[in-house]
KEDOGU-853474 format. One line per 5 residues: number of its first residue (from 1); their letters; for each residue x, y, z of N, C-alpha, C. Coordinates in Angstrom, 1 decimal. Atoms other than C-alpha are relative to their C-alpha. Example, Ala and Ser with C-alpha at 12.3 -4.5 7.8 and 13.67 -1.06 7.14 Angstrom:
# KEDOGU-853474
1> as> 0.9:-1.2:0.0:12.3:-4.5:7.8:0.9:1.2:0.0 ~ -0.9:-1.1:0.0:13.7:-1.1:7.1:-0.8:1.1:0.8;
# end
This chain:
# KEDOGU-853474
1> mldqa> -1.1:1.2:-0.9:108.6:-169.7:-64.0:1.3:0.3:-0.8 ~ -1.7:0.0:0.2:112.8:-169.3:-64.2:0.2:-1.0:-1.2 ~ -0.7:1.2:0.8:114.1:-171.0:-67.0:1.3:-0.5:0.6 ~ -1.1:1.0:-0.7:117.2:-173.2:-66.1:1.2:1.1:0.3 ~ -1.0:-0.9:-0.2:119.7:-170.5:-66.7:0.1:1.1:1.4;
6> eklrk> 0.3:-1.1:-0.6:118.0:-168.0:-64.6:0.0:-0.8:1.6 ~ -0.2:0.6:-1.3:117.9:-170.3:-61.8:1.3:-0.7:0.2 ~ -1.2:0.3:-0.6:121.3:-171.2:-61.8:0.7:1.2:0.3 ~ -0.5:-0.8:-0.3:122.4:-167.8:-61.8:-0.8:0.6:1.6 ~ 0.5:-0.5:-1.5:119.8:-167.3:-58.4:1.0:-1.0:0.9;
11> iaken> -0.7:0.7:-1.0:121.6:-170.2:-56.8:1.1:0.1:0.2 ~ -1.2:-0.6:0.0:125.1:-168.6:-57.7:-0.4:0.8:1.1 ~ -0.1:-0.7:-1.0:124.1:-165.7:-55.9:-0.4:-0.1:1.3 ~ 0.6:0.4:-1.3:122.2:-166.9:-53.1:0.8:-0.7:1.1 ~ -0.9:0.4:-0.8:125.5:-169.2:-52.4:1.4:0.5:-0.5;
16> nknng> -1.2:-0.7:0.2:128.0:-166.7:-53.0:0.6:0.1:1.3 ~ -0.7:0.0:-1.4:130.4:-167.2:-50.1:1.3:0.4:0.1 ~ -1.2:-0.3:0.5:133.5:-165.5:-51.9:0.4:1.3:1.3 ~ -0.5:-0.9:-0.8:133.2:-162.5:-49.4:0.9:1.0:-1.1 ~ -1.1:-0.6:0.7:135.2:-160.7:-52.5:1.1:-0.5:-0.6;
21> ltrvi> -0.5:0.8:0.2:137.4:-163.1:-52.5:0.2:-1.3:-1.0 ~ 0.1:1.0:1.2:138.8:-165.2:-55.5:0.2:-1.7:0.7 ~ -0.1:1.3:-0.6:138.3:-169.1:-54.4:1.1:-0.6:-0.9 ~ -1.1:0.9:0.8:141.1:-171.5:-55.6:0.1:-1.4:0.5 ~ 0.0:1.3:0.0:140.6:-175.1:-56.4:0.6:-0.6:-0.9;
26> tvtsg> -0.9:0.8:0.9:143.1:-177.6:-57.5:-0.7:-1.2:-0.1 ~ 0.3:1.3:0.3:142.3:-180.5:-59.3:1.4:-1.1:-0.3 ~ -1.6:0.7:0.3:145.0:-183.1:-59.3:-0.3:-1.8:0.1 ~ 0.3:1.1:0.2:145.5:-186.8:-59.5:1.4:-0.4:0.2 ~ -1.4:0.6:-0.4:148.1:-189.6:-58.3:0.6:-0.5:-1.3;
31> kggvg> -0.4:0.3:1.3:148.4:-190.6:-61.9:-0.4:0.9:-1.1 ~ 0.5:-0.8:1.0:148.2:-189.2:-65.5:-1.4:-0.9:-0.7 ~ 1.2:0.5:0.8:145.0:-190.3:-67.8:-1.0:-0.7:0.7 ~ 1.3:0.3:-0.9:142.2:-190.6:-64.9:-1.1:1.1:-0.5 ~ 1.0:-1.1:0.3:140.5:-187.4:-66.5:-0.3:1.2:0.7;
36> ktnls> 0.3:-1.3:-0.8:141.6:-184.9:-64.5:0.3:1.4:-0.7 ~ 0.1:-1.0:0.6:142.0:-182.0:-67.2:-1.5:-0.1:-0.4 ~ 1.2:-0.7:0.6:138.7:-182.7:-68.5:-1.1:0.0:1.3 ~ 0.7:-0.4:-1.1:137.1:-182.7:-65.0:0.4:1.6:0.3 ~ -0.1:-1.6:-0.2:138.5:-179.2:-64.6:-0.3:0.8:-0.9;
41> vnlai> 0.6:-0.8:1.0:137.5:-177.7:-68.1:-1.4:-0.1:0.3 ~ 1.2:0.0:0.2:134.1:-179.2:-67.7:-0.6:0.7:1.5 ~ 0.4:-0.4:-0.9:133.8:-178.5:-64.2:-0.4:1.4:0.1 ~ -0.2:-1.1:0.1:134.8:-174.9:-64.8:-1.2:0.6:-1.0 ~ 0.8:-0.1:0.8:132.3:-174.7:-67.5:-1.5:0.1:0.6;
46> syakm> 1.2:-0.1:-0.8:129.5:-175.7:-65.4:0.1:1.0:1.1 ~ 0.3:-1.1:-0.7:130.4:-173.2:-62.9:-0.4:1.2:-0.5 ~ 0.4:-0.6:0.7:130.0:-170.7:-65.6:-1.6:0.1:-0.3 ~ 1.4:0.0:0.2:126.6:-171.9:-66.2:-0.8:0.4:1.1 ~ 0.3:-0.3:-1.0:126.1:-170.9:-62.8:-0.2:1.7:-0.1;
51> gkrvv> 0.1:-1.7:0.2:126.8:-167.0:-63.8:1.5:0.0:0.8 ~ -1.3:-0.5:-0.5:130.2:-167.4:-61.9:1.5:0.0:-1.1 ~ -1.4:-0.3:1.0:133.7:-166.1:-63.4:1.0:-0.8:0.1 ~ -1.6:1.1:0.1:136.6:-168.6:-64.0:0.5:-0.2:-0.8 ~ -1.3:0.2:0.6:139.8:-169.2:-64.9:0.3:-1.2:0.5;
56> vfdad> -0.9:1.4:-0.5:141.2:-172.4:-65.2:1.5:0.4:-0.6 ~ -1.0:0.0:-0.4:144.9:-172.2:-64.4:1.1:-1.3:-0.8 ~ -0.5:1.6:0.5:147.1:-175.0:-66.7:1.2:0.1:0.6 ~ -1.4:-0.1:-0.6:149.7:-175.9:-64.2:0.9:-1.6:-0.2 ~ -0.5:1.1:0.4:150.8:-179.1:-66.0:1.3:0.3:-0.3;
61> lglsn> -1.3:-0.5:0.6:154.4:-178.5:-66.7:0.3:-0.9:-1.3 ~ -0.5:0.9:1.4:155.3:-181.3:-69.4:-1.1:0.0:-0.8 ~ 1.2:0.4:1.2:151.8:-181.8:-71.0:-1.1:1.0:0.4 ~ 1.0:-0.9:-0.4:150.0:-178.6:-70.5:-1.0:-0.3:-1.3 ~ 1.4:0.4:1.3:146.4:-179.6:-72.7:-1.0:0.6:0.4;
66> vnval> 1.2:-0.4:0.4:143.9:-177.6:-71.7:-0.7:0.8:-0.7 ~ 0.3:-0.6:1.5:144.0:-175.7:-74.5:-0.4:-1.0:-1.2 ~ 0.2:0.9:0.9:143.7:-178.9:-76.3:-1.6:-0.3:0.1 ~ 1.4:0.5:-0.7:140.5:-180.1:-74.4:-1.1:1.1:-0.4 ~ 0.9:-1.3:0.5:138.9:-176.5:-75.6:0.0:0.1:-1.3;
71> glipg> 0.1:-0.4:1.5:139.7:-176.7:-79.1:1.1:1.0:-0.5 ~ -0.8:-1.3:0.0:142.2:-173.8:-78.6:1.7:-0.5:-1.0 ~ -1.1:0.3:0.0:144.9:-175.0:-80.9:0.5:1.1:-1.4 ~ -0.7:0.4:-1.1:147.7:-173.8:-81.2:-0.4:1.0:1.1 ~ 0.3:-0.5:-1.6:147.6:-173.0:-77.4:0.0:1.8:-0.1;
76> pkynl> 0.3:-1.5:-0.2:147.3:-169.1:-76.1:1.8:0.5:-0.1 ~ -1.2:-0.1:0.4:150.3:-167.3:-77.6:0.7:1.1:1.2 ~ -0.3:-0.2:-1.6:151.0:-165.8:-74.1:-0.2:-0.7:1.0 ~ 0.2:0.8:-1.5:151.5:-167.5:-70.5:0.5:0.8:0.8 ~ -0.3:-0.8:-1.4:152.8:-166.9:-67.2:1.4:0.2:0.1;
81> yhvlk> -1.2:-0.8:0.1:156.3:-166.8:-68.6:0.1:1.2:-0.2 ~ -0.6:-1.3:0.4:156.1:-163.7:-70.2:-1.0:1.4:1.4 ~ 0.1:-0.6:-0.9:154.4:-162.5:-67.2:1.0:0.3:1.2 ~ -1.1:0.3:-0.8:157.4:-163.5:-65.0:1.1:0.9:-0.8 ~ -1.0:-0.9:0.7:159.6:-161.7:-67.4:-0.1:1.6:-0.3;
86> gqkni> 0.6:-1.2:0.0:157.7:-158.4:-67.0:-0.5:0.3:-1.3 ~ 0.3:-0.3:1.4:156.5:-158.7:-70.8:-1.5:0.3:0.0 ~ 1.0:-0.2:0.3:153.2:-159.0:-70.2:-0.8:-0.1:1.4 ~ 0.8:0.2:-1.5:150.2:-158.2:-67.1:-0.4:-1.1:0.0 ~ 1.0:1.6:-0.4:148.1:-161.5:-65.7:-1.0:0.1:-1.0;
91> ldvat> 1.4:-0.3:1.0:145.2:-160.1:-67.4:0.4:-0.3:-1.2 ~ -0.3:0.1:1.6:146.8:-160.1:-71.0:0.5:-1.6:-0.4 ~ 0.0:1.7:0.6:147.5:-163.8:-71.0:-1.4:-0.9:0.6 ~ 1.1:0.7:-0.3:144.1:-164.7:-69.7:-0.9:0.1:-1.0 ~ 0.8:0.2:1.4:142.4:-166.1:-73.0:-1.3:-0.5:0.0;
96> dapgg> 1.3:0.2:0.1:138.9:-166.5:-73.6:0.2:-1.4:-0.8 ~ 0.2:1.3:0.4:137.7:-170.1:-74.2:-1.3:-0.4:0.3 ~ 1.4:0.4:-0.1:134.3:-171.8:-75.0:-0.3:-0.3:1.4 ~ 0.6:0.6:-1.6:131.9:-172.2:-72.3:0.0:1.1:0.6 ~ 0.0:-1.4:-0.3:132.5:-168.4:-71.4:0.8:-0.1:1.2;
101> ikiis> -1.2:0.3:-1.0:135.8:-169.5:-69.1:0.7:0.7:-0.7 ~ -1.7:-0.4:0.8:139.3:-168.0:-69.6:1.0:-1.1:0.6 ~ -1.3:1.1:-0.3:142.3:-170.2:-69.4:1.3:1.1:0.2 ~ -1.3:-0.7:0.2:146.0:-169.3:-68.3:1.1:-1.2:-0.1 ~ -1.4:1.4:0.3:148.9:-171.5:-69.7:1.1:0.4:0.6;
106> gaigi> -1.3:0.1:-0.9:151.6:-172.2:-67.0:1.3:-0.2:-0.9 ~ -1.2:0.7:1.0:153.9:-174.0:-69.2:1.5:0.4:0.8 ~ -1.5:-0.1:-0.4:157.6:-172.9:-69.0:0.0:1.0:1.3 ~ 0.4:-1.1:-1.2:156.6:-170.0:-66.3:0.0:-0.7:1.4 ~ 0.3:0.5:-1.2:155.9:-172.0:-63.3:1.4:-0.9:0.4;
111> velsn> -1.2:0.5:-0.1:159.2:-173.9:-63.6:1.1:1.2:0.8 ~ -0.9:-1.0:-1.0:160.9:-170.6:-62.3:-0.5:0.5:0.9 ~ 1.0:-0.7:-1.3:158.3:-169.4:-59.6:1.0:-0.3:1.3 ~ -0.5:0.0:-1.1:160.6:-170.7:-57.0:1.4:0.2:0.0 ~ -1.3:-0.6:0.3:163.8:-169.2:-58.5:0.0:1.6:0.3;
116> lseeq> 0.3:-1.7:0.3:162.4:-165.6:-58.4:0.9:0.8:1.2 ~ -0.8:-0.6:-1.1:164.5:-163.1:-56.3:-1.4:0.5:0.8 ~ 0.8:-0.2:-0.9:162.5:-161.6:-53.2:-0.9:1.4:-0.4 ~ 0.8:-1.3:0.5:161.6:-158.3:-55.3:-1.1:-0.7:-1.0 ~ 0.9:0.9:1.2:160.4:-160.4:-58.3:-1.5:-0.9:0.5;
121> rknfv> 0.7:0.6:-0.5:158.3:-162.4:-56.1:-1.5:1.1:0.5 ~ 1.3:-1.0:-0.5:156.5:-159.4:-54.6:-0.8:0.6:-1.1 ~ 0.7:-0.6:1.4:155.9:-158.0:-58.1:-0.8:-1.1:-0.7 ~ 0.5:0.8:0.6:154.7:-161.3:-59.1:-1.6:0.0:0.7 ~ 1.2:-0.2:-0.9:152.2:-161.5:-55.9:-0.9:1.1:-0.6;
126> egigk> 1.0:-1.0:0.2:150.9:-158.1:-56.5:-0.6:-0.2:-1.5 ~ 0.7:0.4:1.1:150.5:-158.6:-60.3:-1.1:-1.0:-0.3 ~ 1.4:1.2:0.1:148.4:-162.2:-60.2:-1.0:0.5:0.9 ~ 1.4:-0.4:-0.9:146.3:-160.7:-57.5:-0.9:0.8:-0.9 ~ 0.8:-0.6:0.8:144.8:-158.7:-60.3:-1.1:-1.1:-0.5;
131> lseia> 0.8:0.9:0.8:143.3:-161.9:-61.5:-1.7:0.1:0.9 ~ 0.9:-0.1:-0.6:140.8:-161.2:-58.8:-1.1:0.9:-0.4 ~ 0.8:-0.7:0.8:139.3:-158.8:-60.9:-0.9:-0.6:-1.3 ~ 0.8:0.8:1.0:138.0:-161.3:-63.5:-0.3:-1.5:0.2 ~ 0.3:1.5:-0.5:137.7:-164.5:-61.4:-0.6:-0.3:1.5;
136> eiiii> 0.7:0.5:-1.1:135.5:-165.6:-58.6:0.6:-1.3:0.5 ~ -0.5:1.6:-0.1:137.0:-169.3:-59.1:1.3:0.0:-0.6 ~ -1.1:0.3:0.7:140.3:-170.3:-60.1:0.0:-1.5:0.0 ~ -0.1:1.6:0.1:140.5:-174.1:-61.1:1.5:-0.1:-0.5 ~ -1.2:0.6:0.4:144.1:-175.4:-61.2:0.2:-1.2:-0.3;
141> dtgag> -0.7:1.7:0.6:144.9:-178.3:-63.4:1.3:-0.3:0.3 ~ -1.3:0.2:-0.4:147.9:-179.7:-61.9:0.6:-1.0:-1.0 ~ -0.7:1.3:0.6:150.6:-182.4:-63.3:-0.8:-1.1:0.6 ~ 0.3:1.2:-0.8:149.8:-185.8:-62.3:1.3:-0.3:0.6 ~ -1.2:0.5:-0.7:152.0:-187.3:-59.8:0.6:0.7:1.0;
146> lsanv> -0.5:-0.7:-1.4:154.0:-186.0:-56.6:1.0:0.6:-0.2 ~ -1.1:-1.2:0.1:156.4:-183.4:-57.9:-0.2:1.0:0.9 ~ 0.2:-1.0:-1.1:157.2:-180.7:-55.5:-1.0:1.3:-0.5 ~ 1.2:-0.9:0.8:155.2:-178.0:-57.9:-1.4:-0.6:0.2 ~ 1.7:0.4:0.0:151.8:-180.1:-57.6:-0.3:-0.3:1.5;
151> lsfil> 0.3:0.1:-1.8:152.2:-180.6:-53.6:0.2:1.4:0.2 ~ -0.2:-1.4:-0.8:152.9:-176.8:-53.5:-1.7:0.5:-0.8 ~ 1.3:-0.3:0.6:149.7:-176.3:-55.8:-0.9:-0.4:1.0 ~ 1.1:0.7:-0.7:147.7:-178.7:-53.6:0.1:0.6:1.6 ~ 0.0:-0.5:-1.4:148.9:-177.3:-50.4:-0.3:1.5:0.5;
156> aadev> 0.3:-1.7:-0.3:148.3:-173.7:-50.9:-1.6:0.5:-0.6 ~ 1.0:0.0:0.7:144.9:-174.2:-52.6:-1.0:0.2:1.3 ~ 1.1:0.1:-1.3:141.4:-173.4:-50.4:-0.6:-1.3:-0.1 ~ 0.7:1.3:-0.1:140.2:-176.9:-51.8:1.0:-0.6:-1.2 ~ -1.0:0.8:0.9:141.7:-179.7:-53.3:-1.1:-1.2:-0.4;
161> vlitt> 0.9:1.1:0.5:139.6:-182.3:-55.4:1.0:-1.3:-0.8 ~ -1.2:1.2:0.3:141.5:-185.7:-56.0:-0.5:-1.0:-1.4 ~ 0.6:0.8:1.1:140.3:-187.6:-59.4:0.4:-1.3:0.2 ~ -0.7:1.4:0.3:140.8:-191.3:-59.6:-0.9:-0.8:-0.9 ~ 1.0:1.3:0.3:139.3:-194.4:-61.2:0.1:-1.3:0.4;
166> pepta> 0.5:1.3:-0.9:138.4:-197.7:-60.3:1.2:-1.2:-0.3 ~ -1.2:1.0:0.2:141.6:-199.3:-61.8:0.8:0.0:1.2 ~ -0.9:0.3:-1.0:143.6:-200.7:-59.1:1.6:0.7:0.2 ~ -0.8:-1.1:-0.1:146.7:-198.6:-60.0:-0.4:1.3:0.1 ~ 0.4:-1.0:-0.3:145.0:-195.9:-59.9:-0.2:0.5:1.2;
171> iaday> 0.4:-0.4:-1.4:143.6:-196.0:-56.7:1.2:-0.2:1.1 ~ -1.4:-0.1:-0.7:147.2:-196.9:-55.4:0.6:1.2:0.2 ~ -0.1:-1.3:-0.1:148.3:-193.9:-56.8:-0.7:1.2:0.6 ~ 0.9:-0.9:-1.0:145.5:-191.7:-55.2:0.3:-0.1:1.5 ~ -0.6:0.3:-1.4:146.7:-193.2:-52.1:1.0:0.6:0.4;
176> gmmka> -1.4:-0.7:-0.1:150.3:-192.2:-52.4:-0.1:1.3:0.2 ~ 0.4:-1.6:0.2:149.0:-188.8:-53.2:-0.4:0.5:1.7 ~ 0.7:-0.5:-1.1:147.0:-188.7:-49.9:1.5:0.1:1.1 ~ -0.9:0.4:-1.4:150.2:-190.2:-47.6:1.3:1.3:-0.9 ~ -0.6:-1.4:-0.3:152.2:-187.0:-49.4:-0.6:1.1:0.3;
181> iyked> 0.7:-1.0:-0.8:149.6:-184.8:-48.4:-0.1:0.3:1.3 ~ 0.2:0.6:-1.3:149.5:-186.4:-45.1:1.4:1.0:0.5 ~ -1.6:-0.1:-0.6:153.5:-185.9:-44.6:0.0:2.0:0.1 ~ 0.1:-1.4:-0.2:153.2:-181.9:-45.1:-1.1:0.5:0.8 ~ 1.3:-0.8:-0.5:149.6:-181.0:-43.7:-0.9:-1.1:0.3;
186> deknv> 1.1:1.1:-0.1:147.8:-183.9:-42.2:-1.4:0.6:0.1 ~ 1.2:-0.5:-0.2:144.6:-181.7:-41.6:-0.5:0.4:-1.5 ~ 0.2:-0.5:1.4:144.5:-180.8:-45.2:-1.6:-1.0:-0.6 ~ 1.0:0.5:0.5:140.6:-181.7:-46.6:-0.2:-0.2:-1.0 ~ 0.1:0.2:1.6:140.8:-183.4:-49.8:-1.6:-0.6:-0.5;
191> klvin> 1.5:0.9:0.7:137.3:-184.3:-51.9:0.7:-0.8:-1.3 ~ -0.4:1.4:0.7:137.4:-187.3:-53.8:-0.9:0.0:-1.2 ~ 1.0:0.1:1.4:136.0:-187.8:-57.5:0.7:-1.5:-0.7 ~ -0.3:1.3:1.0:135.9:-191.4:-59.2:-0.9:0.0:-1.0 ~ 0.4:-0.3:1.3:135.6:-191.2:-62.6:0.1:-1.4:-0.9;
196> rvdsi> 0.3:1.1:0.7:134.4:-193.7:-65.2:-0.2:-1.5:0.7 ~ 0.7:1.1:-0.8:132.5:-196.0:-62.8:-1.0:-0.6:-1.0 ~ 0.9:0.6:0.7:129.9:-198.4:-64.4:-1.2:0.1:0.6 ~ 1.3:-0.3:-0.6:127.2:-197.5:-61.8:0.4:0.7:1.4 ~ -0.4:-0.8:-1.1:127.1:-195.4:-58.6:0.0:-0.8:1.2;
201> megkk> -0.4:1.3:-0.9:127.2:-198.9:-56.8:1.3:0.0:0.1 ~ -1.4:0.3:0.3:130.4:-199.3:-58.1:0.7:1.1:1.0 ~ -0.4:-1.0:-0.6:131.4:-195.8:-57.1:-0.1:0.0:1.5 ~ 0.1:0.3:-1.4:130.0:-196.4:-53.8:0.9:-0.5:1.2 ~ -1.4:1.1:-0.4:132.2:-199.1:-53.0:1.2:0.4:-0.1;
206> ivdhf> -1.8:-0.3:-0.1:135.3:-197.6:-54.0:0.1:1.1:0.7 ~ 0.0:-1.1:-0.9:134.5:-194.5:-52.2:0.3:-0.2:1.3 ~ -0.1:0.3:-1.5:134.0:-196.1:-49.0:1.2:-0.9:0.2 ~ -1.1:0.5:-0.2:137.0:-198.4:-49.3:1.3:1.0:0.0 ~ -1.2:-1.1:0.0:139.4:-195.6:-50.2:-0.4:1.0:1.1;
211> tnivg> 0.2:-0.7:-1.2:137.9:-193.4:-47.1:0.3:-0.9:1.0 ~ -0.1:0.8:-0.9:138.3:-196.2:-44.8:1.2:-0.5:0.3 ~ -1.4:-0.2:-0.2:141.7:-196.7:-45.6:0.8:1.0:0.5 ~ -0.6:-1.7:-0.3:142.8:-193.0:-45.6:-0.3:0.2:1.7 ~ 0.6:-0.2:-1.7:141.0:-192.8:-42.1:0.9:-1.1:0.8;
216> qflnm> -0.5:0.9:-0.7:142.5:-195.8:-40.8:1.8:0.2:0.1 ~ -1.6:0.2:-0.1:146.4:-195.6:-41.7:0.4:1.4:0.2 ~ -0.5:-1.3:-0.1:146.6:-191.8:-42.0:-0.7:1.2:0.8 ~ 0.9:-1.2:-0.9:143.8:-190.3:-39.8:-0.2:1.1:-1.0 ~ 0.6:-1.1:0.8:142.6:-188.0:-42.8:-1.4:0.1:-0.3;
221> kvesl> 1.2:-0.1:0.5:139.6:-187.0:-43.6:-0.4:0.2:-1.8 ~ 0.3:0.0:1.6:137.9:-187.6:-47.8:-1.1:0.4:0.1 ~ 1.2:-0.2:0.5:135.1:-186.1:-48.5:-0.5:-0.5:-1.8 ~ 0.4:0.2:1.4:133.2:-187.6:-51.6:-0.9:0.9:-0.8 ~ 0.7:-0.9:1.2:132.2:-185.2:-54.4:-1.0:-1.0:-0.9;
226> gyile> 1.1:0.8:0.9:130.4:-188.1:-56.3:1.0:-0.6:-1.2 ~ -0.9:1.0:1.2:131.3:-190.2:-59.6:-0.4:0.6:-1.1 ~ 0.4:-0.2:1.0:131.5:-189.5:-63.1:-0.2:-1.3:-0.8 ~ 0.6:1.3:0.5:129.4:-192.3:-64.9:0.7:-0.6:-1.3 ~ -0.5:0.4:1.5:131.3:-194.2:-68.1:-1.2:0.0:-0.9;
231> daivg> 0.9:-0.6:1.0:130.0:-192.5:-70.8:0.5:0.0:-1.2 ~ -0.8:0.1:1.1:130.8:-192.8:-74.4:0.3:1.1:-0.8 ~ -0.2:-1.4:0.7:130.4:-189.2:-75.3:1.4:0.8:0.6 ~ -1.5:-0.8:-0.2:133.4:-188.3:-73.4:1.2:-0.4:-0.8 ~ -1.1:0.5:1.0:135.9:-190.1:-75.7:-0.4:0.7:-1.4;
236> kairq> 0.4:-0.7:1.0:133.8:-188.7:-78.5:0.5:1.5:-0.1 ~ 0.0:-1.3:-0.1:133.9:-185.3:-77.2:1.6:0.5:-0.1 ~ -1.4:0.0:0.0:137.9:-185.5:-76.9:0.4:-0.2:-1.2 ~ -0.2:0.1:1.3:138.2:-186.4:-80.1:-0.5:1.3:-1.0 ~ 0.7:-1.3:0.9:136.0:-183.2:-81.5:0.8:0.8:1.0;
241> rrpfa> -0.3:-1.2:-1.0:138.2:-181.3:-78.9:-1.0:1.0:0.2 ~ 1.4:-1.0:-0.6:135.1:-179.8:-77.4:-0.2:-0.6:1.3 ~ 0.3:0.7:-1.2:134.3:-180.3:-73.7:-1.5:-0.6:0.1 ~ 1.7:0.5:0.0:131.3:-182.4:-73.4:-1.1:0.4:0.5 ~ 0.9:-0.6:-0.7:129.7:-180.4:-71.1:-0.6:1.3:-1.0;
246> lnypn> 0.5:-0.9:1.1:129.3:-178.1:-74.4:-0.9:-0.7:-0.9 ~ 0.4:0.6:1.2:128.7:-180.3:-77.0:-0.9:-1.3:0.4 ~ 1.1:1.0:0.0:126.7:-182.8:-75.1:-0.7:0.2:1.7 ~ 0.2:-0.7:-1.5:125.0:-180.9:-72.0:-1.0:-0.5:0.6 ~ 1.1:0.6:-1.2:122.1:-183.5:-71.3:0.4:-1.3:0.1;
251> skatn> -0.7:1.6:-0.4:124.8:-186.5:-71.2:-0.3:-0.5:1.5 ~ 0.2:0.2:-1.3:125.1:-188.6:-68.1:1.6:0.6:0.6 ~ -1.4:-0.6:-0.7:128.9:-187.1:-67.8:0.0:1.2:0.5 ~ -0.1:-1.6:-0.2:127.9:-183.5:-67.9:-1.1:-0.1:1.2 ~ 1.2:0.1:-0.9:124.8:-184.3:-65.5:1.0:-0.6:1.5;
256> cvhhi> -1.2:0.3:-1.6:127.8:-185.9:-62.7:0.6:1.2:0.1 ~ -0.8:-1.4:-0.2:129.8:-183.0:-63.3:-0.6:1.3:0.4 ~ 0.6:-0.9:-1.3:127.1:-180.6:-62.2:-0.6:-0.3:1.2 ~ 0.0:0.2:-1.4:126.4:-182.7:-59.5:1.2:-0.2:1.0 ~ -1.4:-0.1:-0.7:130.1:-182.8:-58.3:0.0:1.6:0.2;
261> rnkle> 0.2:-1.4:-0.5:129.8:-178.8:-58.6:-0.8:0.5:1.0 ~ 1.3:-0.4:-1.4:126.4:-178.5:-56.3:0.6:-0.6:1.0 ~ -0.9:0.4:-1.5:128.5:-180.8:-53.7:1.0:0.6:0.3 ~ -1.0:-1.2:-0.3:131.2:-178.8:-54.1:-0.2:1.3:0.8 ~ 0.4:-1.1:-0.7:129.3:-175.7:-53.1:-0.3:-0.2:1.2;
266> nvsee> 0.8:0.3:-1.6:127.7:-177.3:-50.4:1.1:-0.2:1.1 ~ -0.7:0.5:-1.1:130.9:-178.4:-48.9:1.0:1.3:0.0 ~ -1.2:-0.8:-0.1:133.1:-175.2:-49.9:0.5:0.5:1.3 ~ -0.8:-0.7:-1.2:135.7:-173.6:-47.5:0.1:1.4:-0.1 ~ -0.3:-1.5:0.3:136.3:-169.9:-46.9:1.2:0.2:-0.7;
271> pkgit> -0.7:0.1:0.9:138.2:-169.0:-49.7:1.2:1.2:0.8 ~ -1.0:-0.8:-0.5:141.4:-167.2:-48.7:0.8:1.2:-0.9 ~ -0.1:-1.1:1.1:141.9:-165.1:-52.2:1.3:-0.4:-0.9 ~ -1.1:0.4:1.2:144.6:-165.5:-55.2:1.1:0.5:0.6 ~ -1.3:-0.5:-0.6:147.2:-163.3:-53.2:0.5:-0.8:0.8;
276> nfiks> -0.5:0.8:-0.9:147.3:-165.5:-50.5:0.2:-1.1:0.0 ~ -0.4:1.3:0.7:147.4:-168.6:-52.4:1.1:0.2:-0.6 ~ -1.7:-0.3:0.7:150.8:-167.2:-54.4:0.7:0.0:1.2 ~ -1.0:-0.1:-1.4:152.2:-166.4:-51.0:0.0:-1.3:0.5 ~ -0.6:1.4:-0.6:151.9:-170.0:-49.8:0.5:-0.5:-0.8;
281> ffrys> -0.6:0.5:0.8:152.6:-171.2:-52.7:1.3:-0.3:-0.1 ~ -1.3:-0.4:0.1:155.9:-169.7:-52.7:0.6:-0.8:1.2 ~ -0.5:0.3:-1.4:156.2:-170.7:-49.1:0.3:-1.6:-0.3 ~ 0.2:1.9:0.0:155.6:-174.6:-49.6:1.1:-0.1:-1.3 ~ -1.0:0.6:0.8:157.7:-174.7:-53.1:1.2:0.4:0.4;
286> vnl> -1.5:-0.2:-0.4:160.8:-173.1:-51.2:0.2:-1.2:0.9 ~ -0.2:0.9:-1.1:160.3:-175.8:-48.3:0.0:-1.5:-0.4 ~ 0.0:1.3:0.1:159.7:-178.9:-50.1:0.6:-0.6:-0.9;
# end
């Protein structure tokens, strides 16, 4: 009988839809503090347990904290800035992290992406395309809110995961994010995750309400990926600076993330690859 790890690898092999192209998933939120980075990191680890090669790209300009969530303090010595300056290859700045994943710190570098010359952009696109050598999936952890950079990452991605909590302000900000996306691409398919729900019933009620409003006023489709139940181990893992999927693999929160991963696999869209993603990012960053 196959053990759990072998089963996961078998599922990953059977469900491989990449066709050799790296899949880009952007995780975003309307406001900070709703669990965006935690979802990005733990989702990446969940995919790694399936046998996927995953890179988490930290695209939060002001508060880069993917490395903190993974216990990598201080953060990586090199980041995207060094790639832009031609000092490092993109593969040089991909840092090994717990859980069998890699991370890339964007930090200062991303600010300069929209200001590159045409030749610099061409070289950068070619360089970052090398990520396909080490990653089947890239998970982009954006900053919170509605900046042009955040929207560029959202619009360019193969798939968008929007996370919120049941608090009215968080829901309102998530709707504000949907309005901003609608203004640029009214056909963008957004997947929704409700974090810190007390019960599945509460989560379902919030999803139904949110999707109804978005459908009625924006005529946009929102697909539910599920919920993350309120779980004390999440806060404990944050204080330990370790992803809960590693320290507490049998917890409610970890099982919820596995469920979200499985649902995301079932509704995944055809990937366009990292090179096309970067080209799209540049196009949107100039126009927004």
